[in-house]
C-alpha positions, 0 to 999 in steps of 0.5 A, a space after each residue: 517508491 519500491 517499498 510500496 510498489 514496483 513498476 515494470 514497463 515493456 514495449 507492450 505492457 506495464 506491470 505494477 506490483 503492489 507490495 504488502 509490506 505497507 499494509 502489514 506495517 499499518 496493521 502492526 502500528 494500529 495493533 501497537 497503538 490499541 495495545 498501548 492505549 487500551 491494555 497498557 494505558 500508556 499515554 506517552 507511547 500512544 502519543 508517539 505511535 499515533 503521529 508516526 502511524 498518520 505520517 506513514 498513511 499520508 506517505 503511502 497515500 501520496 506514493 500510490 496516488 500516481 499509480 492509482 490514477 494510471 490504473 483508473 485511466 486504463 480501467 476506463 479504457 478496458 486495458 487492465 487485468 489484475 491478479 494476486 492478493 493484497 495480503 500475500 507475499 508470494 502472490 502479490 497484487 498485480 495490475 497488468 496494463 496493456 498498451 
């Protein structure tokens, strides 16, 4: 799923770029939930935001699990390099797996 990551494969390496959009979306949903629950005390809004937040986290988890398995196997073999930051839009977190 390209919203969460982008995978590019060449003959000698696999490059996986994790997108920061989902992390910021989760932080935004968490902030909205906290504001609606603690500040506004609007239970109706909170009952909508929280299930959406949970579903989003589950979708993100299952989208990234295949990538994480591939990276873990490559880490055990010592073929992974990482660069970037999880929270940066310009320097996104990147796994480079040598074949």
